[in-house]
C-alpha positions in Angstrom: 29.3 96.5 -46.1 26.9 94.0 -47.4 29.3 91.1 -46.7 29.9 92.4 -43.1 26.1 92.4 -42.5 25.7 88.8 -43.7 28.6 87.7 -41.4 27.1 89.4 -38.4 23.6 87.8 -39.0 25.2 84.4 -39.3 27.1 84.8 -36.0 23.9 85.9 -34.1 22.0 82.9 -35.6 24.7 80.4 -34.5 24.7 81.9 -31.0 21.0 81.2 -30.6 21.3 77.5 -31.3 22.7 76.3 -27.9 19.9 77.9 -25.8 17.4 76.1 -28.0 19.1 72.7 -27.4 19.3 73.5 -23.7 15.6 74.2 -23.5 14.9 70.9 -25.2 17.2 69.0 -22.8 15.6 70.6 -19.8 12.2 69.4 -20.9 13.3 65.7 -20.7 11.8 63.8 -17.6 14.2 63.0 -14.8 14.6 59.3 -14.1 14.4 58.2 -10.4 17.6 57.0 -8.9 16.0 54.0 -7.1 12.6 52.3 -6.7 10.8 51.1 -3.6 11.3 47.3 -3.1 8.3 45.2 -2.0 8.0 44.8 1.7 8.3 41.3 3.3 5.0 40.1 4.9 5.1 38.0 8.1 3.3 34.6 7.7 1.6 33.2 10.9 2.6 29.6 11.6 0.5 27.7 14.1 2.5 26.3 17.0 1.2 22.9 18.4 3.7 22.9 21.3 2.4 23.1 24.9 0.0 21.6 27.5 -3.6 21.0 26.4 -6.8 19.8 28.0 -10.1 18.9 26.3 -13.2 16.9 26.1 -14.5 14.3 23.7 -17.6 12.4 22.8 -18.7 9.8 20.3 -19.7 6.2 19.5 -18.2 2.9 20.4 -18.7 -0.8 19.5 -17.2 -3.7 21.3 -17.1 -7.3 20.1 -17.4 -9.8 23.0 -17.1 -13.6 22.6 -17.8 -15.9 25.5 -16.2 -19.4 26.0 -17.4 -21.4 29.0 -14.4 -22.5 31.1 -12.3 -21.4 28.1 -13.4 -24.4 26.0 -17.1 -24.3 25.1 -18.2 -21.5 22.8 -21.3 -19.6 23.9 -21.5 -17.1 21.1 -20.6 -13.5 20.4 -22.3 -10.1 20.5 -21.6 -6.4 20.0 -21.9 -4.0 22.9 -22.6 -0.6 21.3 -23.5 2.9 22.6 -22.2 6.3 23.4 -19.2 7.7 25.3 -18.0 11.1 26.7 -14.9 12.0 28.5 -11.8 14.2 28.7 -8.1 14.2 27.8 -4.9 16.0 28.9 -1.6 16.0 27.1 1.6 17.7 26.1 3.1 18.2 22.6 6.4 19.3 21.2 6.8 20.7 17.7 10.1 20.4 15.8 9.7 21.9 12.3 6.6 20.1 10.8 7.0 17.1 13.1 4.8 17.0 16.3 5.2 14.5 19.1 3.3 14.2 22.3 1.9 12.1 25.2 -1.7 12.0 26.3 -4.0 10.5 29.0 -7.7 10.0 28.4 -10.6 8.8 30.6 -14.1 8.2 29.4 -17.5 7.3 30.8 -19.3 4.8 28.5 -22.7 3.2 28.1 -22.1 0.3 25.7 -24.2 -2.9 26.1 -25.2 -6.0 24.1 -26.2 -9.6 24.6 -26.7 -13.0 22.8 -28.4 -16.3 23.6 -25.9 -18.8 25.0 -25.8 -21.8 22.7 -25.2 -24.6 25.2 -27.1 -23.1 28.2 -30.1 -21.3 26.7 -29.7 -18.1 28.7 -28.7 -14.6 27.8 -25.1 -13.4 28.2 -24.8 -9.6 28.5 -21.7 -7.4 28.3 -21.6 -3.8 29.5 -18.7 -1.3 29.2 -19.2 1.6 31.6 -15.7 3.2 31.4 -12.3 3.1 29.7 -9.0 4.8 29.9 -5.9 5.2 27.6 -2.3 6.3 27.9 -0.7 7.0 24.5 2.2 8.5 22.6 1.6 10.5 19.5 3.5 11.5 16.4 2.1 13.8 13.6 2.9 16.1 10.7 1.5 19.6 10.6 0.5 21.8 7.7 0.3 25.1 9.6 -2.9 24.8 11.6 -3.8 21.3 10.3 -2.3 18.3 12.1 -2.4 14.7 10.9 -1.3 12.2 13.7 -1.2 8.6 14.7 -1.1 7.3 18.3 -0.5 4.1 20.3 -0.2 2.9 23.8 -2.0 1.1 26.6 -5.8 0.9 27.3 -8.1 -0.5 30.1 -11.8 -1.1 30.1 -14.3 -1.5 32.9 -16.8 -4.2 32.2 -19.8 -5.8 33.8 -20.9 -9.2 32.7 -24.3 -10.7 33.4 -26.0 -14.0 32.8 -29.8 -13.6 32.6 -32.3 -16.4 32.8 -34.5 -16.8 29.8 -37.3 -18.6 31.8 -37.4 -16.2 34.8 -36.4 -13.1 32.9 -34.1 -12.1 35.8 -30.4 -11.9 36.4 -28.9 -15.2 37.2 -25.2 -14.3 37.8 -22.8 -11.4 37.3 -19.2 -10.4 37.5 -16.8 -7.5 36.8 -13.5 -7.3 35.0 -11.0 -4.6 34.0 -8.7 -6.1 31.5 -5.7 -4.2 30.0 -4.8 -4.1 26.4 -3.3 -2.0 23.6 -4.7 0.9 21.5 -3.8 2.3 18.1 -5.5 5.2 16.4 -5.3 8.1 14.0 -6.9 11.5 13.7 -6.9 14.9 12.0 -6.9 18.1 14.1 -7.7 21.7 13.0 -6.6 24.8 14.9 -9.5 27.3 14.4 -8.4 29.9 16.9 -5.1 30.9 18.6 -5.5 28.3 21.5 -8.5 26.2 20.3 -8.6 23.1 18.1 -11.0 20.4 17.1 -10.3 16.9 15.8 -11.9 13.7 14.6 -10.2 10.5 15.8 -10.6 6.7 15.2 -9.2 4.2 17.7 -9.0 0.4 17.9 -8.5 -1.3 21.3 -7.0 -4.8 21.4 -8.0 -6.1 24.9 -6.5 -9.1 26.7 -8.7 -12.1 27.2 -10.5 -11.9 30.6 -11.1 -15.0 32.8 -14.4 -14.1 34.5 -15.9 -16.2 37.4 -19.6 -15.9 38.0 -21.2 -16.1 41.4 -24.9 -16.5 42.3 -26.7 -16.2 45.6 -26.0 -19.8 46.2 -22.3 -19.8 45.2 -20.0 -20.0 42.2 -21.4 -21.4 39.0 -18.3 -21.5 36.8 -16.6 -19.0 34.6 -16.0 -17.8 31.0 -13.1 -16.6 29.0 -14.2 -13.5 27.3 -12.5 -12.1 24.2 -13.0 -8.4 23.6 -12.1 -5.9 20.8 -13.2 -2.2 20.8 -13.7 0.3 18.0 -14.1 4.0 18.9 -14.9 7.1 16.9 -14.9 10.5 18.7 -15.0 14.2 18.1 -12.6 16.2 20.3 -12.2 19.8 21.5 -8.9 21.0 22.9 -7.6 24.2 24.6 -3.8 24.7 24.5 -2.0 26.8 27.1 0.8 29.1 26.0 1.8 31.0 22.9 -0.4 30.2 19.9 1.8 31.1 16.9 5.3 31.7 15.6 6.1 34.4 13.0 8.1 33.4 9.9 9.3 35.9 7.3 
C-alpha cells in the first residue's frame, strides 16, 4: 500500500510539470514579424530653365585715350559714374549645367576729362547708354548658379572739346562703337521665381574715329580708344515652374 501511494504521488507531480513550462513560455515577449522602413523624403531642386526678365544697377568706369588724327597723343581719362537698366533672357538646364542667351540695355551717366597735351584744351568723354547681347554657361548647386558670359556690346558716347580760356564748349561729336564683352557672376534663387545676382563685366570697344565740328566748320578728328569695366547687382523674375522634385 505504501509503495502504491508513492507511485501515485510521483505520477501526479510529473503531470504538473508541462503546464508550468507552458506558463513560462507564454510569458515570453512576441517578436514583431517586420519593422517600419524609413520613408524617402523629396528634396527640392531649383530649376533655372525658362524665360526671365529683370533690372540691374551699379557702377561703371571707362578708360578713354584720345589721339589727334590717329597720330598725336592727347592724353587719357576715366569716365566714371552710375548705370541702371534691364535685361531679358532664356535659360536651359541640363543636369547641373545651365546655358542661356540674354539681351541687356542700360542708361548710364559716366563722364570724365583731361587737359589735352598739345592743344591746351579739355577733352571730355560721356557715356549715356550701352547694350549687350550675350551667351551664358554656368554650373548650378541647387539654387546657387555660377556663370560666365560673352558676346557683343555697343556704347553710346558724346565727346566734347572745351576751351580752357573761354570755359565753353568748342566742338562736339557722337559715336556708337561696337565691341566685345566678357563677364562672370553668381546668382542666388531666394524664392520660387525670384533670384538676385552680382556680376562683373569688361567691354573691349573698337577704336572710334571721331570728327569734330564747330560752328565755323570741321576742326579735325581723333581716334579714341575705349575700355569699359562694369559692376552691377541684378534682380530677375523667371516665368514657369520653379522647382523639380528628386527622391
